[in-house]
C-alpha distance (Angstrom), angle and dihedral (degrees) to the residues before:
residue distance angle dihedral
M1 . . .
T2 3.79 . .
T3 3.79 101.6 .
F4 3.78 122.9 33.9
T5 3.78 110.5 -116.3
P6 3.82 107.1 -151.5
R7 3.76 120.4 -136.8
Q8 3.76 122.9 -123.0
P9 3.82 114.9 -78.5
Y10 3.78 115.8 -82.0
S11 3.78 113.9 -88.0
Q12 3.80 118.7 -127.9
E13 3.80 88.9 -104.4
E14 3.81 89.9 54.9
I15 3.80 91.5 46.5
D16 3.80 90.6 53.2
R17 3.80 90.4 50.9
L18 3.82 97.5 42.7
Y19 3.81 95.7 44.3
P20 3.83 107.9 42.3
K21 3.78 116.4 -150.4
E22 3.80 92.4 -124.7
L23 3.80 91.1 62.7
E24 3.78 127.9 70.3
L25 3.78 119.7 -154.7
Q26 3.81 109.5 -125.2
L27 3.83 108.9 165.5
V28 3.82 134.3 15.7
Q29 3.81 122.9 -169.5
I30 3.80 119.9 -172.4
L31 3.80 126.8 -162.2
L32 3.80 108.6 -167.6
R33 3.76 128.9 -171.9
H34 3.78 113.7 -137.0
G35 3.78 119.2 -101.3
E36 3.79 129.4 -103.1
R37 3.79 115.2 -42.6
T38 3.77 141.0 175.7
P39 3.81 117.3 -90.6
T40 3.79 119.3 -99.1
G41 3.80 97.9 -142.3
L42 3.81 104.5 44.1
A43 3.77 128.1 91.9
P44 3.83 113.2 -94.2
Y45 2.98 152.8 -102.7
W46 3.78 119.9 82.5
P47 3.83 120.0 170.7
Y48 3.81 95.5 -152.1
C49 3.82 101.7 103.1
N50 3.80 106.1 84.0
H51 3.79 89.8 157.4
A52 3.82 84.5 77.0
K53 3.80 86.8 74.7
Q54 3.79 92.2 64.9
L55 3.79 111.0 33.0
T56 3.80 122.9 155.7
S57 3.81 129.4 -153.6
V58 3.78 129.9 -168.7
I59 3.81 111.7 -111.8
K60 3.80 129.6 -165.3
S61 3.78 105.0 -139.7
T62 3.79 126.4 -172.5
N63 3.79 97.7 -80.2
D64 3.78 106.5 7.1
W65 3.78 147.3 4.7
D66 3.78 120.2 -72.6
S67 3.80 139.2 167.3
L68 3.79 133.2 -113.9
K69 3.78 118.1 -150.9
F70 3.78 115.2 -155.3
R71 3.80 144.0 162.2
R72 3.80 120.0 -123.3
R73 3.78 125.1 -139.2
L74 3.78 125.0 178.2
E75 3.77 121.1 -130.3
T76 3.78 124.7 -156.7
F77 3.80 142.0 165.2
G78 3.78 121.3 -69.0
S79 3.80 129.0 -172.5
D80 3.79 112.3 -45.2
D81 3.82 87.2 15.3
E82 3.80 94.7 -77.9
P83 3.83 112.6 151.1
V84 3.80 117.7 -100.5
I85 3.79 133.5 172.8
A86 3.82 113.1 -102.8
T87 3.79 114.0 -116.8
G88 3.78 135.8 -162.9
P89 3.82 127.9 -121.4
K90 3.81 91.3 -78.3
G91 3.79 96.9 39.6
E92 3.82 96.5 -89.5
F93 3.82 114.4 168.2
D94 3.80 99.7 -177.3
G95 3.78 130.2 54.3
I96 3.82 93.1 32.8
C97 3.81 113.1 157.1
Q98 3.78 130.5 -132.3
P99 3.84 116.7 -128.5
G100 3.80 109.7 -79.7
E101 3.80 93.6 10.8
L102 3.80 124.5 147.3
T103 3.80 107.1 -105.2
D104 3.78 130.6 -145.7
K105 3.80 89.0 -97.0
G106 3.81 90.4 51.1
R107 3.79 89.1 54.7
E108 3.80 91.0 49.3
T109 3.80 95.1 50.7
T110 3.82 94.9 46.4
L111 3.81 90.1 47.6
A112 3.81 87.7 51.7
L113 3.83 89.7 50.1
G114 3.79 90.0 56.0
Q115 3.79 90.0 49.3
R116 3.82 90.8 51.4
L117 3.80 90.9 49.8
R118 3.80 89.1 50.6
Q119 3.77 91.9 50.7
L120 3.81 90.7 53.2
Y121 3.80 104.2 37.5
V122 3.80 99.4 31.0
D123 3.80 108.6 26.5
Q124 3.80 102.7 30.8
L125 3.80 106.0 26.2
R126 3.83 97.3 26.6
F127 3.79 86.8 -144.4
M128 3.80 93.5 135.2
P129 3.83 123.9 40.4
H130 3.78 120.3 -97.9
L131 3.82 92.3 -131.9
I132 3.82 126.2 31.2
S133 3.80 131.9 -167.0
D134 3.83 94.6 -165.5
S135 3.80 138.9 4.1
D136 3.82 97.4 -119.7
M137 3.80 92.7 123.3
I138 3.83 92.6 51.4
Y139 3.82 123.6 78.9
L140 3.81 113.0 -156.5
R141 3.78 124.9 -173.4
A142 3.81 136.9 162.9
T143 3.78 139.0 -179.7
P144 3.83 118.9 -107.1
I145 3.81 90.5 -101.8
P146 3.83 109.2 103.9
R147 3.81 97.0 -135.3
A148 3.82 90.2 58.6
L149 3.81 93.1 50.0
E150 3.82 92.7 45.4
S151 3.82 91.6 48.5
L152 3.80 90.0 50.9
Q153 3.80 90.3 50.6
Q154 3.79 91.2 49.7
A155 3.82 91.5 49.3
F156 3.81 91.9 48.5
W157 3.81 89.6 50.1
G158 3.80 89.5 53.6
F159 3.80 92.2 45.2
Y160 3.80 94.2 49.1
P161 3.82 110.1 14.3
P162 3.82 119.4 -173.3
S163 3.80 90.3 -92.2
A164 3.84 88.7 61.9
R165 3.80 94.5 51.7
T166 3.80 128.2 75.3
A167 3.79 120.8 -113.5
D168 3.81 91.9 -105.5
F169 3.82 94.7 48.2
P170 3.85 106.5 146.6
P171 3.81 123.3 -138.5
P172 3.82 110.7 -77.3
T173 3.80 119.4 -118.6
I174 3.80 116.4 -114.4
V175 3.80 115.0 -168.1
T176 3.81 119.8 -144.3
R177 3.79 136.2 169.6
T178 3.77 135.4 -148.1
P179 3.83 113.7 -98.7
A180 3.81 90.8 -108.0
D181 3.84 90.9 58.7
E182 3.80 98.6 38.3
T183 3.80 117.6 126.7
L184 3.79 97.6 158.0
F185 3.80 86.6 97.2
P186 3.82 131.6 25.0
N187 3.80 98.3 -80.4
D188 3.79 107.7 -154.5
A189 3.81 90.3 155.4
S190 3.82 91.3 65.7
C191 3.81 99.3 30.6
R192 3.80 114.0 65.9
R193 3.79 96.8 -172.5
F194 3.81 91.5 49.9
A195 3.80 89.7 49.7
L196 3.80 88.7 55.3
L197 3.80 91.7 49.5
S198 3.79 95.2 46.5
R199 3.81 92.6 49.0
A200 3.80 90.8 49.4
F201 3.81 93.6 51.9
A202 3.82 89.9 45.4
Q203 3.80 90.1 52.3
R204 3.80 90.4 48.4
A205 3.80 89.3 53.1
A206 3.81 89.4 51.3
E207 3.80 91.3 51.9
R208 3.80 91.3 48.1
W209 3.82 97.9 47.3
N210 3.80 111.9 25.3
E211 3.80 96.1 84.5
T212 3.80 98.5 37.4
E213 3.81 129.2 112.5
D214 3.79 89.0 -111.5
M215 3.80 91.3 59.2
Q216 3.80 90.8 45.4
Y217 3.77 88.2 56.0
L218 3.80 91.0 51.4
S219 3.80 90.9 50.7
K220 3.79 90.7 49.1
V221 3.81 91.1 54.0
L222 3.80 101.6 35.9
S223 3.82 111.0 22.3
K224 3.80 92.8 91.5
H225 3.81 86.8 64.5
M226 3.82 95.7 46.2
P227 3.83 122.3 97.2
G228 3.80 106.1 -83.7
Q229 3.83 87.8 -0.2
S230 3.80 87.6 -83.1
K231 3.79 124.1 170.7
V232 3.78 121.1 -85.5
A233 3.81 113.8 -115.0
V234 3.77 140.9 160.3
D235 3.80 87.4 -104.2
S236 3.80 99.3 31.1
R237 3.80 121.8 125.4
P238 2.94 106.0 -77.9
R239 3.81 93.3 30.5
L240 3.78 117.9 -123.0
S241 3.82 91.3 -112.0
G242 3.82 88.9 52.1
I243 3.80 90.0 53.1
M244 3.82 88.5 51.2
D245 3.80 91.3 50.2
T246 3.80 91.5 53.4
I247 3.80 92.8 45.6
N248 3.79 91.7 51.7
A249 3.80 94.4 46.0
T250 3.81 93.8 48.8
D251 3.80 93.3 43.4
A252 3.80 90.2 57.3
H253 3.80 94.2 57.9
G254 3.78 143.8 50.9
P255 3.81 130.8 -50.6
A256 3.81 93.2 -107.5
T257 3.81 91.0 73.1
K258 3.79 100.5 36.9
L259 3.78 122.3 128.5
P260 3.83 122.9 -128.2
K261 3.81 110.4 -66.0
D262 3.83 92.3 -108.4
F263 3.81 89.0 75.9
Y264 3.79 91.1 62.5
D265 3.80 95.6 53.6
R266 3.79 103.4 140.2
K267 3.80 96.7 -138.5
A268 3.80 92.1 46.3
R269 3.80 92.1 51.1
A270 3.82 92.1 50.0
I271 3.81 90.3 52.1
I272 3.80 93.0 47.1
D273 3.81 91.7 49.3
K274 3.81 92.6 49.5
I275 3.79 93.9 50.1
A276 3.81 95.2 42.4
V277 3.81 91.7 51.8
E278 3.81 90.0 53.4
E279 3.81 93.7 45.0
W280 3.80 94.6 50.8
F281 3.80 104.8 30.8
Q282 3.81 111.9 23.9
G283 3.79 89.9 89.6
Y284 3.81 90.1 67.1
A285 3.80 90.3 55.0
E286 3.82 95.4 50.4
S287 3.80 109.2 29.1
S288 3.79 128.3 57.9
E289 3.81 89.7 -163.8
Y290 3.80 89.9 54.3
R291 3.81 88.9 54.2
V292 3.82 92.6 46.4
L293 3.80 94.3 52.5
G294 3.79 100.1 33.5
I295 3.80 106.1 42.6
G296 3.82 109.2 -10.6
G297 3.79 94.4 99.5
L298 3.81 93.0 54.8
L299 3.81 95.6 45.2
G300 3.79 88.3 46.0
D301 3.82 88.0 55.7
I302 3.80 90.9 50.0
V303 3.80 92.3 51.5
S304 3.82 91.0 44.3
R305 3.79 89.1 58.3
M306 3.79 89.3 50.2
T307 3.80 94.0 53.3
G308 3.79 89.3 41.2
S309 3.78 88.8 55.1
V310 3.79 89.9 52.2
K311 3.81 93.3 49.1
R312 3.84 96.6 35.3
N313 3.82 88.5 -138.3
G314 3.79 100.7 134.0
N315 3.80 96.4 -97.4
D316 3.82 88.6 110.0
G317 3.81 88.1 83.6
S318 3.79 97.5 -78.6
V319 3.82 93.7 119.4
E320 3.79 92.4 59.0
L321 3.80 91.2 51.1
A322 3.80 95.7 48.9
G323 3.77 120.0 121.1
N324 3.79 125.3 -121.4
D325 3.79 90.2 -78.9
G326 3.82 93.0 53.5
I327 3.81 95.3 -110.0
R328 3.78 122.5 104.9
G329 3.74 123.1 -141.9
K330 3.80 95.3 15.9
G331 3.77 106.9 176.3
R332 3.80 91.9 6.3
G333 3.76 104.4 76.3
G334 3.80 105.0 -51.6
D335 3.77 122.3 -111.8
T336 3.79 119.1 7.2
D337 3.80 124.6 -174.4
V338 3.79 115.7 -128.1
K339 3.80 109.2 -108.0
F340 3.79 102.4 166.9
A341 3.80 133.8 36.0
M342 3.79 131.5 -174.8
S343 3.79 125.5 -174.0
G344 3.79 123.9 -171.4
C345 3.80 108.6 -141.7
H346 3.80 144.1 131.3
D347 3.79 147.2 -80.8
T348 3.79 90.8 -98.2
T349 3.82 89.5 55.3
L350 3.79 94.7 54.2
A351 3.79 97.3 44.3
A352 3.82 92.8 44.1
A353 3.80 91.2 52.2
L354 3.80 94.5 48.3
V355 3.81 96.2 43.2
S356 3.81 90.0 49.1
L357 3.80 88.5 54.6
G358 3.80 91.6 48.6
A359 3.80 89.6 -115.1
F360 3.82 104.7 115.1
E361 3.79 101.7 75.7
G362 3.82 110.9 147.9
E363 3.81 94.3 -1.6
K364 3.79 124.1 137.6
W365 3.80 128.7 -132.9
P366 3.84 107.8 -61.0
P367 3.82 109.5 -97.1
F368 3.79 123.6 -132.9
T369 3.84 113.0 -71.3
S370 3.80 93.4 17.9
H371 3.78 116.0 153.2
I372 3.80 142.5 -168.9
A373 3.79 120.9 -146.5
F374 3.82 116.1 -157.3
E375 3.80 104.2 -163.6
M376 3.80 122.6 -169.5
F377 3.80 120.1 -162.5
K378 3.79 136.5 -178.0
K379 3.75 129.6 -157.5
R380 3.78 109.9 -100.3
S381 3.79 91.4 -124.0
T382 3.80 91.1 58.1
V383 3.79 116.9 105.4
P384 3.83 113.8 -160.0
V385 3.78 111.5 -112.8
A386 3.80 96.7 -148.1
V387 3.78 118.0 73.8
T388 3.80 120.8 -148.5
T389 3.77 114.2 -119.3
P390 3.84 109.4 -102.4
K391 3.78 112.4 -103.5
S392 3.77 92.4 -124.2
T393 3.81 90.8 62.6
Q394 3.79 98.1 43.6
Q395 3.76 115.2 118.3
P396 3.78 128.3 -171.0
V397 3.76 108.9 -95.1
S398 3.78 114.2 -130.5
P399 3.79 122.3 -147.1
Q400 3.77 117.7 -100.8
S401 3.80 113.5 -94.0
Q402 3.79 110.1 -90.3
S403 3.75 136.5 -158.0
W404 3.78 118.2 -113.1
W405 3.82 87.6 -104.1
S406 3.80 95.5 54.5
S407 3.79 91.3 42.4
L408 3.80 88.3 59.5
F409 3.79 100.2 38.3
G410 3.79 103.0 26.9
S411 3.77 136.1 -106.2
S412 3.78 132.3 -113.5
K413 3.80 91.0 -137.4
T414 3.78 119.5 105.2
F415 3.78 125.7 -144.5
N416 3.77 94.1 -132.8
D417 3.77 125.8 113.5
G418 3.79 97.9 -71.3
A419 3.80 94.1 -45.2
A420 3.80 91.0 149.8
D421 3.81 92.3 48.2
P422 3.83 108.1 115.2
A423 3.79 89.0 -144.9
K424 3.80 89.9 70.3
M425 3.81 121.7 97.3
A426 3.80 99.6 -121.7
R427 3.81 101.2 86.3
K428 3.79 100.2 7.4
P429 3.83 112.5 109.0
V430 3.79 115.6 -111.7
K431 3.80 91.5 -119.0
E432 3.83 89.1 61.1
L433 3.81 96.0 48.8
S434 3.75 122.5 105.4
A435 3.79 120.4 -111.5
S436 3.80 90.9 -105.3
Q437 3.81 91.4 51.4
R438 3.79 91.0 51.1
D439 3.78 90.0 48.1
E440 3.80 89.4 59.1
M441 3.82 89.7 63.9
K442 3.80 94.6 53.3
D443 3.80 116.4 117.6
Y444 3.82 92.1 19.6
Y445 3.80 119.1 118.5
V446 3.80 137.1 -171.5
R447 3.77 127.6 -150.6
I448 3.81 130.7 -178.8
R449 3.80 125.3 -145.7
Y450 3.81 117.7 -172.4
N451 3.79 113.5 -167.9
D452 3.82 87.5 -22.0
K453 3.81 91.7 -52.2
I454 3.80 118.1 121.1
M455 3.81 110.7 -122.9
Q456 3.80 128.7 -152.7
V457 3.80 124.8 -136.8
P458 3.84 103.6 -153.6
G459 3.81 94.5 -144.4
C460 3.79 89.4 61.2
K461 3.80 95.5 61.6
A462 3.81 96.5 80.9
A463 3.80 120.7 98.2
G464 3.79 112.9 -83.5
K465 3.80 92.7 18.5
H466 3.80 97.9 92.2
L467 3.78 145.4 31.2
E468 3.78 109.2 -69.6
G469 3.79 108.9 -93.6
D470 3.82 97.6 12.9
T471 3.81 122.6 67.1
T472 3.83 92.7 -170.7
F473 3.82 90.1 71.2
C474 3.80 97.8 77.8
T475 3.79 118.6 -163.9
L476 3.79 110.3 -109.5
E477 3.80 89.8 -123.9
T478 3.81 91.7 55.6
F479 3.80 94.0 43.0
K480 3.79 90.5 50.8
S481 3.81 90.6 47.1
V482 3.83 90.3 54.6
V483 3.81 92.1 50.1
D484 3.83 92.9 41.0
K485 3.80 89.4 67.4
Y486 3.79 91.3 68.7
T487 3.80 104.5 23.4
P488 3.82 105.1 120.0
K489 3.80 118.7 -127.7
N490 3.80 90.8 -157.3
W491 3.78 111.6 8.6
K492 3.80 96.9 -175.7
A493 3.80 92.5 50.2
A494 3.81 90.9 48.5
C495 3.81 89.6 50.3
M496 3.82 90.0 59.8
A497 3.81 96.3 42.3
K498 3.82 131.5 92.5
L499 3.79 93.2 16.8
D500 3.81 91.5 152.7
E501 3.81 97.5 40.0
P502 3.82 128.7 99.8
V503 3.80 114.5 -79.4
F504 3.82 100.7 -147.4
P505 3.82 122.6 70.2
M506 3.80 118.0 -117.3
K507 3.80 88.3 -113.5
A508 3.78 134.4 2.4
E509 3.82 113.0 -74.2
L510 3.78 101.9 -151.9
A511 3.78 119.3 -136.1
G512 3.78 126.7 -129.7
Y513 3.81 100.2 41.1
E514 3.81 135.0 104.3
């Protein structure tokens, strides 16, 4: 399946069953794959990017900031290398896409995702307000890749359209990172040890599959379209996963950019999907180190926001949304706890997260506009232990004093209330917490929905590890314990360690357990 086809909205009967009355929803965190895009390895030019006719850039004018609206056209080489304007299959000049760019359809489907999330969390559950005057309770983040940021923006627009915002609604904050610091996708470009691991598991997949009957079938169907009519293989050129990427991108769009019909052979696509899932994601199922380096930082962040929401200490994402003075919402209602988070990311993010939680068994490659919802609940009888500091006593928090070196090149310290203190709950493993800290997590539960399907973390099935009567509601303590096992303490240091050591574990280290 190339594009995720959403189900009909939950009925009231389904809502009553999925959201028990004894539980109160406290925090929702969404990971969303970007929408449909152009392929990265196929000859241009696709006429599916009409937003290119009405782009806007920020301009610094003489006295203030302004905007420049412009139309983009792509130029390429003509005969004798003279410049010519790139055209689509029917001679289109405008709306031509760049390789890997979010298309008009991708914008439509991510907008629709935001609208579906609004229907559930605003209209049906009344978890989020119908009208907002600022976005202080919403944490937004995206990878540095434009299609992820644009998909996030589209989803936010669907979740809170202009009609659901007040006239003085300020610009929302969207958090990003530099590529070297990015953990919102498996970052083999910035993590040498992870690159070694991922290449080793890819090579193992090639050795397992290249001489099989399944691969022979793929060569029979597709070799006539390969360069030099060569055989199809996991590590062929193009790679099997690259062929899949192109098939999926073309299948999601119009007939003018379709491949020959052989590429859409149903049996061939099922084989390609099965092999690609193993090549890219089996490492997360077998290797704790693979999980640590590939997705542990992101899942650690997700759990940190959960414990921060319990303690109301800013680790729920509040720090990232603070203004220049360190206080969010100043002049617009004071402090506001983060209740909802959305992160624009990629297929490899979603699958890595689910496989690492032991919750991807039998699933196919994540379609465009797929999403994971991490929902945290508390029992309605539970009273939070931590008390938010009264607004009248809040003071701007100044950054820690820094050396001249760190002032120039940055510091890993935060300016939040002890957020970097190892004694805090956020990144400290459950087994190292005090009894009182563990008590704070009692009566809190975590559930995962993937494309509206309830997922099961295997480590939550045991007695005492879940809400009575439903093993998919994992206790927060158990969920944190599962993630603790592969949350890195220093991701960058781990990325540079063990570069000469074996890449495969001595025995399989199963995912999804404490």
